[in-house]
N, C-alpha and C positions, 0 to 999 in steps of 0.2 A: 504494499500499500504506499502511496506517495502523499505527502502533505503539501498543500498549497497555501501560500499566504496571499490573499487577495485583498484589493481595495474596492469596495462596493459601495455605490451611493447609499446614504442612510435611508432614503425613501424606498429603494429597492429592498435592502435589508428588512425594513419594517414590513413591506408588503409580503415578502416571502415567509418570514417568521409568523406573521399573522395568518397567513394561508395555512401553514403547517399546523399551527395551533388550533384553528378552526376544525381541521380535519383529523384531529387526535394525534398530532405529531408526537413522536417519541425520540429518545436519544439516538442521534445518527441519521435522522430523517433529512436534515439540512444537507449533509454530505451526499446522500442518495439522491436528493432532489437535484443538486448541482451536477452530479455525475450524469443523471439522465438528460438533463437539459443540454450539457455539453455534447454528449453522444448524439443527441437529435440534431443539434445545430451542425456538427461535423458531417452527419449523413445528409442533411439538407444542402449544405455547401458542396459536397461531393456530387450529389445528383444534379445540382445546378450546373456545375463545371462540365460534367458529362453531356448534359442537354445542350449547353452552348457549344461544346466541341463538335457535336453531332448535328447541329442545327442545319448545316448546309449539306448533309448527306441525304441520299435516297432512303426515306424512312421504310419502305418496303424491303429494301436490301438489308437494313439493320434488323427488321423483324425476322426475315428469313435467317439471318446469321444467328440470332438468338434462338430460333427453333431448332437450328442444326446443332447448336452447342448443348441446348437442353436435352435433345435426343441423345447426343453423344455421352453426356453425363449420366443419363439414365441407363444407357446400354453398359457403361462401365461399372455400374453398381450391381447389375444383375449377377 
């Protein structure tokens, strides 16, 4: 486990802690909340980058490639 030292605006801190308290927050919930939020943000940014990179590509060709790769992965698991 890694420890982070973060500077968060006081308003954000109050909002998150109030939310966690209203939802029955327990010890460690703030860390879990931040971890989940960061993971979702990284995923969102990754998806956005991939979409931007592929925006000029033929969408049907991309879908066909995805289908081929899924079929190959499934065949490999059998």
